[in-house]
Structure formats: structure tokens, C-alpha cells
C-alpha positions in Angstrom: -7.7 12.0 -28.7 -11.0 13.4 -27.8 -13.6 11.0 -26.7 -11.3 8.4 -25.2 -12.9 5.8 -23.0 -10.6 4.2 -20.4 -11.3 1.8 -17.6 -9.3 1.7 -14.3 -9.5 -1.5 -12.2 -8.2 -1.3 -8.6 -8.5 -3.7 -5.7 -7.8 -2.8 -2.1 -7.5 0.6 -0.3 -4.1 1.7 -1.6 -5.1 0.8 -5.1 -8.3 2.8 -4.8 -6.2 5.9 -3.8 -3.6 5.4 -6.6 -6.4 4.8 -9.1 -8.1 8.0 -8.1 -4.9 10.0 -8.4 -4.4 8.5 -11.9 -8.0 9.4 -12.8 -7.5 13.0 -11.7 -4.4 13.3 -13.8 -6.1 11.8 -16.8 -8.9 14.3 -16.5 -6.4 17.1 -16.1 -4.8 16.1 -19.4 -8.0 15.2 -21.2 -11.1 16.8 -19.5 -13.5 15.2 -22.0 -12.2 11.7 -21.3 -14.7 9.0 -20.1 -13.5 7.0 -17.1 -15.2 3.8 -15.8 -13.8 1.5 -13.3 -13.7 -0.8 -10.3 -12.8 0.9 -7.0 -14.1 2.6 -3.9 -14.8 6.1 -2.5 -11.6 7.7 -3.8 -12.2 6.6 -7.4 -15.9 7.7 -7.2 -14.8 11.1 -5.9 -12.3 11.4 -8.7 -15.2 11.2 -11.2 -14.8 7.5 -12.2 -18.1 5.8 -13.1 -17.9 2.6 -11.0 -19.1 -0.7 -12.3 -22.1 -1.9 -10.3 -22.9 -5.3 -8.8 -19.4 -6.2 -7.6 -18.5 -7.8 -4.2 -15.9 -6.2 -2.0 -12.9 -8.6 -1.5 -10.6 -7.9 1.5 -8.5 -10.9 2.2 -4.9 -11.8 2.9 -3.5 -15.3 2.2 -5.5 -18.3 1.3 -9.2 -17.3 0.8 -12.1 -19.2 2.2 -15.0 -20.6 0.1 -17.1 -17.5 0.5 -14.3 -15.2 -0.8 -13.6 -17.6 -3.7 -17.3 -17.6 -4.7 -17.5 -13.8 -4.5 -14.3 -13.5 -6.6 -15.7 -15.8 -9.3 -18.9 -13.7 -9.3 -16.9 -10.6 -9.8 -14.9 -12.2 -12.7 -18.2 -13.1 -14.4 -19.6 -9.6 -14.0 -16.5 -8.0 -15.4 -16.2 -10.6 -18.2 -19.7 -9.5 -19.4 -18.6 -5.8 -19.1 -15.5 -6.4 -21.2 -17.5 -8.2 -23.8 -20.1 -5.4 -24.3 -18.0 -2.3 -23.8 -15.9 -0.4 -26.3 -12.8 0.8 -24.4 -9.6 2.4 -25.7 -7.7 0.9 -22.8 -8.0 -0.9 -19.5 -5.6 0.1 -16.7 -5.1 -2.5 -13.9 -3.7 -1.1 -10.6 -1.8 -3.4 -8.4 -3.8 -6.3 -6.8 -2.2 -9.0 -9.1 -4.1 -12.0 -7.7 -7.3 -10.8 -9.2 -6.1 -8.2 -11.8 -3.9 -10.6 -13.8 -6.9 -12.9 -14.2 -9.0 -10.0 -15.4 -6.2 -8.7 -17.6 -6.2 -12.0 -19.5 -10.0 -11.7 -20.0 -9.7 -8.0 -21.1 -7.0 -8.9 -23.6 -9.1 -11.8 -25.0 -11.8 -9.3 -25.9 -9.4 -7.1 -27.7 -8.8 -4.3 -25.1 -5.4 -2.7 -24.7 -4.1 -3.7 -21.3 -1.9 -1.4 -19.3 -0.7 -2.4 -15.8 0.2 0.3 -13.2 2.0 -0.6 -10.0 3.5 -3.9 -11.1 3.1 -7.4 -9.6 6.1 -8.1 -7.4 7.6 -10.8 -9.7 11.0 -9.9 -8.2 9.8 -11.1 -4.8 7.6 -14.0 -5.9 5.5 -15.0 -8.8 8.1 -15.1 -11.6 5.9 -17.8 -13.2 3.5 -14.8 -14.0 6.0 -13.2 -16.4 4.8 -15.3 -19.4 1.2 -14.2 -18.8 2.3 -10.6 -18.4 4.2 -10.8 -21.7 1.2 -12.1 -23.5 -1.5 -9.7 -22.3 0.1 -6.5 -21.0 1.0 -3.9 -23.6 2.7 -1.5 -21.2 3.9 -2.0 -17.6 4.1 1.2 -15.6 6.3 0.7 -12.5 6.9 2.8 -9.4 10.1 1.2 -7.9 13.4 2.0 -9.7 14.7 -1.6 -9.7 11.6 -2.9 -11.4 12.1 -1.4 -14.9 15.2 -3.4 -15.8 13.7 -6.6 -14.5 10.6 -6.3 -16.8 12.6 -5.0 -19.7 15.0 -8.0 -19.5 12.0 -10.2 -19.5 10.7 -8.7 -22.7 7.9 -6.5 -21.2 7.5 -2.9 -22.5 8.0 -0.9 -19.3 8.1 2.7 -18.0 9.3 3.9 -14.6 7.4 7.0 -13.4 8.5 7.3 -9.8 6.4 6.6 -6.7 3.0 8.3 -6.2 3.6 8.5 -2.4 6.0 11.3 -3.1 3.0 13.5 -3.8 1.3 12.7 -0.5 4.1 12.8 2.1 3.9 15.1 5.1 7.3 16.3 6.3 8.5 16.2 9.9 9.4 19.9 9.9 6.7 21.1 12.2 5.7 18.3 14.6 4.3 20.8 17.1 1.7 22.0 14.6 0.9 18.4 13.5 0.4 17.3 17.1 -2.0 20.2 17.7 -3.9 19.3 14.5 -4.3 15.7 15.6 -5.1 16.5 19.2 -1.9 15.0 20.6 0.1 16.2 23.6 2.8 18.8 22.8 5.3 17.1 25.0 6.2 13.5 25.7 6.9 10.5 23.5 4.4 9.8 20.7 4.2 6.2 19.5 2.4 5.8 16.2 0.6 2.5 15.6 -0.4 1.5 12.0 -1.9 -2.0 12.1 -3.1 -2.3 8.5 -6.2 -1.8 6.4 -7.9 -5.2 6.7 -9.9 -6.8 9.5 -7.6 -9.8 9.6 -4.6 -7.5 10.0 -6.2 -5.6 12.9 -7.2 -8.8 14.7 -3.8 -10.4 14.2 -1.5 -7.4 14.8 -3.1 -4.7 16.9 -3.4 -6.6 20.3 0.4 -7.3 20.3 1.2 -3.8 19.1 -0.9 -2.3 22.0 0.7 -4.6 24.5 4.1 -3.5 23.2 3.0 0.1 23.7 2.1 -0.7 27.3 5.5 -2.2 27.9 7.3 0.7 26.3 5.3 3.0 28.6 6.9 1.4 31.6 10.2 2.9 30.5 8.6 6.1 29.1 5.7 7.1 31.4 4.8 10.1 29.3 4.1 7.9 26.2 1.0 8.7 24.3 -0.2 6.3 21.6 -1.8 7.4 18.3 -3.4 4.8 16.0 -3.7 5.5 12.3 -7.1 4.1 11.2 -7.3 3.3 7.5 -10.6 4.2 5.8 -11.4 0.5 5.3 -11.1 -0.2 9.0 -14.3 -0.1 11.2 -14.1 1.4 14.6 -15.4 -1.7 16.3 -12.4 -3.7 15.0 -10.1 -1.3 16.9 -12.2 -1.2 20.0 -11.8 -4.9 20.6 -8.0 -4.4 21.0 -8.0 -1.2 23.0 -8.1 -0.6 26.7 -7.7 3.1 27.2 -7.8 2.8 31.0 -4.2 1.6 31.0 -2.8 4.0 28.4 -3.9 7.3 26.7 -4.8 6.5 23.1 -5.9 8.8 20.2 -7.4 7.3 17.0 -6.9 9.3 13.9 -8.8 8.4 10.8 -7.5 8.6 7.2 -4.4 10.7 7.9 -1.6 8.2 7.9 1.3 10.5 6.9 0.2 13.1 9.5 0.3 10.4 12.2 3.7 9.2 11.0 5.1 12.7 10.9 3.8 13.6 14.4 5.2 10.4 16.0 8.6 9.8 17.4 8.5 6.0 16.6 6.2 3.8 14.7 4.9 0.2 14.9 3.8 -0.6 11.3 2.2 -3.5 9.5 4.3 -4.6 6.5 3.1 -3.0 3.3 2.9 0.4 1.6 2.8 2.1 5.0 6.4 1.2 5.6 7.4 3.1 2.5 5.2 6.1 3.5 6.9 6.1 6.9 10.3 6.0 5.2 9.5 9.0 3.1 8.2 10.9 6.1 11.5 9.9 7.9 10.1 8.5 11.1 12.0 5.4 12.6 9.9 2.3 12.7 9.5 -1.4 13.6 7.9 -3.5 11.0 5.7 -6.5 12.0 3.4 -8.9 10.2 1.7 -12.3 10.8 -0.4 -14.5 8.5 -1.7 -18.0 8.8 0.9 -20.8 8.8 -0.3 -22.1 5.5 -0.1 -18.7 3.8 3.4 -18.1 5.3 4.6 -21.5 4.2 3.4 -21.0 0.6 4.9 -17.5 0.6 8.3 -18.7 1.7 8.3 -21.3 -1.0 7.8 -18.6 -3.6 9.9 -15.8 -2.2 13.1 -14.9 -4.0 14.2 -11.9 -1.9 15.8 -11.7 1.5 13.6 -9.0 3.0 9.8 -8.5 3.2 9.5 -4.8 4.0 9.4 -2.5 1.0 11.6 0.0 2.8 14.3 -2.6 3.2 13.8 -3.8 -0.4 14.3 -0.3 -1.8 17.3 0.3 0.4 18.8 -3.0 -0.6 19.6 -3.8 3.1 17.9 -4.2 6.4 17.6 -0.7 7.8 14.3 -1.5 9.6 13.7 -4.5 11.9 11.3 -7.0 10.4 9.4 -9.1 13.0 7.5 -11.8 11.2 5.3 -14.7 12.3 6.5 -16.1 15.7 8.8 -13.1 16.1 5.8 -10.7 15.8 5.2 -10.5 19.6 4.6 -7.7 22.1 7.9 -8.7 23.7 10.0 -8.5 20.6 8.2 -5.3 19.4 8.9 -3.5 22.7 12.5 -4.8 22.8 13.3 -3.4 19.3 11.5 -0.1 20.1 13.3 0.4 23.4 16.6 -0.4 21.7 16.0 2.6 19.4 14.5 4.9 21.9 17.3 4.4 24.4 20.2 4.7 21.9 20.1 8.1 20.2 22.9 7.1 17.8 21.0 4.1 16.6 17.8 6.1 16.2 19.6 8.9 14.2 21.3 6.3 12.1 18.0 4.8 11.1 16.6 8.3 10.3 19.6 9.0 8.0 19.1 5.6 6.3 15.5 6.4 5.7 16.5 9.7 4.1 18.2 7.8 1.2 14.8 6.1 0.2 13.3 9.4 -1.1 16.1 9.9 -3.6 15.7 6.4 -4.9 12.0 6.7 -5.6 12.2 9.5 -8.2 10.5 12.9 -8.1 7.0 14.0 -7.3 4.4 13.9 -10.2 4.2 10.1 -10.7 0.5 10.1 -11.3 0.7 12.7 -14.0 3.6 10.9 -15.7 1.6 7.6 -15.5 -1.4 9.4 -17.1 0.8 10.6 -19.9 2.0 7.0 -20.6 -1.6 5.7 -20.5 -2.9 8.3 -23.0 0.1 7.7 -25.3 -0.6 3.9 -25.2 -4.3 4.3 -25.8 -3.8 6.3 -28.9 -1.0 4.2 -30.3 
């Protein structure tokens, strides 16, 4: 198995992190392995040789002409790469809108295609299953209910558990965490996690901050802490902040620490809700996209809930405020309902505790790496 050459293709911020952890595990198992890929700072730091000349794509919903052009340019660049490179396998991580297109191209040029962190065909996109069956040799999934879905569809599949289990900070020493983050030792800490894209910050953060101000009317000792994703520029946050009306601390690139230090969270729908569930901090989930994007999503959706935490639980344990419901008024109402009713608050914490048991055990990245290596030498 010496001398394997494997490519890892990621997309957005979470994919870059999961791809980097996979790369580290591959190098741990095979130190001489050559890793090339598409990703960001985490992948580079993990020793992955990044393909040059690609545009960064960071968009939710229906892309504009500029994004479409950049996406096409990326596809052409990678098509040339797949044509000339000799690879033992190509691992695509999440980001199905782009990666399934690229997977088809990689398979066309004779590369083994492995997919890690599956497209959510159980929520929407069941039309993609035929493409997946044709081009993906092995699907590696991180949610327990995904394995039987793919196996029943005829896709070779392995469940490895969720990689977030290796990153979670527990709420067992909030005093230390608050000191570490520069937060007050006493009083209510409200964590705000508005997403990792500029469009999410612009759409969600103003209402989240107005909700925080309203909550502070009932809890004057409230201190707000914002979890800033590594892809979020400081000026994007500044436009929505008015620190004269409320004390605010911005913490960069430490999402689980922010979650563990907080008493309650306002969270953009996405992976962060699952992180918060594993940490065990009660939350309110919110999200808003363009009307066209939401209309198209509703046409395709086949599940009742949007939040990953509710999907894994199989029921609504966290309030989901979407589109017109995603307002400062509704956010503050739901938050105050939790904060003023200790029984309700504790009930949510107990329900969140079930999520961890359903997501497997730590070590997902290492197990995924073992599957990748086995597939690449098959």
C-alpha cells in the first residue's frame, strides 16, 4: 500500500475541517501517502497539497451569474487535473451540489470515487441516487439512519459515526471556559452562532442581536458572545453590532467553547446545531433564505424537520424558526419561554443528551480513513 496517491475534495468551511481530519488520519495510518486536494487552511495545515487556480465558492441557494461562471471555471480546472493525474482514489467530502458533478467527471477518467459525509437524499435530492449508484464505489456516512437508506438503494455504504464527537467541549467547567473566553463569571450568557457565510450573517445576525436586546430587558445581566467562523470577516459582524446597547464579546474559531460557556444559544441551521446538541446547550434554531430558494427547497424536501438535531432525534426537540418566523420577536419569545421555565429548559437538555448516543463513538475520522485505504487498494 506504500505510495498511494489520494485526492480529497471539500467545499465549504465544515468540509475543509472534516477533510483535514481525514487527511491527518490517513497520514497516521500511512505516513508515506501522497495527499492532494481542494480545500482551505485546515486541509493545507494537515499536509494536503492543494490544487491551485480555483475560485472560492460561498453561496447558499440559487447562485448568481458570477458564481455560476466561477463554478464552471473550477470544474474545467479539475477536469484537466483528473485527466492528467494518476490517483488511487478521490474522496469527495459533503458539498453535493458541486461534488457530485465532479464525482461523475472523476469516475469518467477511471478514478475510484469515495464519498464521505453523504448528500442528504433522505431530505431532498432522491433523484441523485441513480448518479450515486453509477459513480460512487463507497459511501461513508456519519448519521446512523443513512446507512440503511443507501444500502436499500444499492449503494455500498459504511457508517463510521460523526466526526464532531472528536471535537466536542463538555459543559463540565463553565467557569473555566468563561475565563478562557473573557466572559463574565456571573450572569446569563447568550451564545449567537449566525453561520459561516456572508449571506447568513447579513440575513440572520441583525435579528439575532435584536432578539438578544429584547431578552436583556428581562435579564439585565445578559452578556452576548458571538461565535465567529473562520470564513467570516470581522466587518460583516460589525455592520450588525451596536455594543453601546449591550455587552458583546466576539470569539473566533472556537464554536464548541462558545456553546459550552453559554446558557442558551441562537443558532443558524446547519452543522452547528448538531455541535450544540453534543455539547448539551439548549438552543433556538433559525434560518432564512431567498423566497425562490425556499420555494424550491420545499418542493424537494421529504422530511418534516430542517434542523439536523431534530432529524437525528426523530422529533422536534429544538424550535425551528424559518423564513417569516425567523424574527427578533419570535427568537426572543422562544428564548424567554425556555429561560423562564426551568422544567422546559432541563427537558431540552435531557433530550439533547440522547443525540450523542445515536451518533456512534469518537474516532470517526480514523474509521473513515481505514475505509478509504481499504477501498483504494481493493
